[in-house]
Structures are given as structure tokens and as C-alpha cells.
N, C-alpha and C positions, 0 to 999 in steps of 0.2 A: 782452500776451495771444497768444495761439496759434490760428494758422490751422489748420482741422480741415477732415475732410469731403470732398466734391466739387471745392471749388476755383470753386465755381459763380459765374460772371460777374457776375450779378445781385447779388451778398450784396459783392463786391470794394469796399473803400471804404469800409464801412460797420462800424464798432467798435463793439460794447457791452458797456454794463456793466448787469447786470442786478443788481436791487434785494435787498435782504433778503426783501420781503415774496415774492418768485416763488423758487421750487426751484432748485435747483442744476442737475437736470435739464434746466431749458432750453435752460444752455448747449450741451449735446451736441448737443439739437435745431438749436440754430441754426448751429452749426461743421458739421452735416451738410450744411447749406445756402450754408454759406460763407461763416457768417460769422465775423470775429473778435470772439469773445464772453468774456466772463469774471464770475463771478459776484462781488457785492460782498465777500464773503466770503473769498475768494480775495486781495482788495488791502487793504481797511482795516478797521477795528472796525466789527465788525456793529452796534455802538450808535451808529454817527456818526450826526451831525443830517443832514436831509435835504439843507440848504446846502452841509455838506463833500463829498459825494456829488458834487450839483450842481458844485463847484469842481475835484473830481477830472476830470470828466468833461469840461469846458470847458479844463483843461490841458491833457488826452490828448486834442484833437479825438474824443471818446465820445458815443454816443449813451444815454442814461438809458433803461433798460425796464423798467417800474414796474407795479402794481397799486396805486400811490398817488397819489390825486390833487393831493397838495400840490406835485406837482412842477409842475403845472401852474399851479397859484395859485402858484407862486415864480416861476415866468416872468414869467407879468399883473404882478406886484408891481413886479420890478425891470426890467419891460421889456430884457430881457435878450434878447440873439443868440442867443445860444448858452448852454450846450448842447441838442442838441435832445432832446428826449424822445417815445417812446413809450408811451404807458400803454394797459392794458385796461382797458375799465368794463362788465366782468360779475362775475358773482356767480364761475361755475366757472373758477379758472383753469388747470385741470389741462390738460396738455400734450395727453391723447385729446382732449378736447373746443376748444383754442382754438388748437392749434400752426400746424394750415395756414392760418388766419386770422391769425396773427399774422405767418407769414412770407409770406403775399403782399402784406401791408401793408407788409412791410418794403423788399421787392423793388419793389412798384408805387410806392411815395415815396420811393427811394434816394434822387433828386437832391434833394429836398425834406430831408430829413433830412440831407444833406451841407453845404445851404446851411444851415439852421437851419429847424428848425420842430416845431412838437407835433402828433403824431398820434395821434389816439385811437382805437380799436379797440374796436367795441361787437360785437354778434352777427351775425354776418355782413357786417360794413362797417365801413371806416374814413373817419374824416375828417380832415384835415389843415391846421394853421392854420402860417402863415408866419411866423415871428418876425420881431422881435419883434412880441409881440401887440398885435393892433389895426391891422394891415396887411390885406391879402387875405386872404381864406380859399379853401378849394379841398373839395368832398368828392368823395368816390370810392364 
């Protein structure tokens, strides 16, 4: 995955794979903020099941960025400690309406994402569940 943008220290160390249900333009925004990001369509089969994306992310120490709540369900059912997932729970996932909130959540929860977390982004706020699910919960 390519590093781009301003190389912001806040984004260093966080590698992201953007799920198929989010536009490839998210990759550009994330790179502009110093994150190492790639869209799943650049990596694997666009029709790949969620479990395959999760395995790739786990193997490559990447965080899954998605609008699909199934990733959180997979983490809960498997009690996995990796990969971290950041999921958005809003209807409008356009960059213009959600970009700054996602970037703030990634920067604010960087350490949790590096160690294993499920970060849920709602309108204007984010919540963190440390993995495996069932341990401590922290809201922001």
C-alpha cells in the first residue's frame, strides 16, 4: 500500500483496507491525512466474502474500513483480537459529509486500532470496543 499526502504523524502506523461498499475516493482522503490506505478492489476479488477481507487484513496488519456491520459481527462471533475494524453507521457515507469525522476517529483512536479495536463512527462521534469483543469499552 502506498503512503501519500502530508505524512502526518497521527496517521503513521495505521494501514487501512477500504471495503468495497465505500468509494475508492476514500483512499485519497486517507492518504492526504498520512494513512497508508488501499481500496479492496486494488488488492483482491471485489466479490470476496468478508471473511477473506478480514483474513487479508489480519495477515497484513491492516485495519478494515467499512460501512458493513457484518465485520463487527464476525469479530464478536469469532472473539478475534485482530484485525481492527472501523465501521461507519450512517446513511450518507460521502466524503463531504463524513470525511472529517472518520479522520478524527482514526487519529483519536490510533493506539486502540494498532492493538485491536472495533471503532464505530456515528454522526459526529465514535465509540471504541477493545478486541476481543467482551473486554473494556471506551466512548469518545
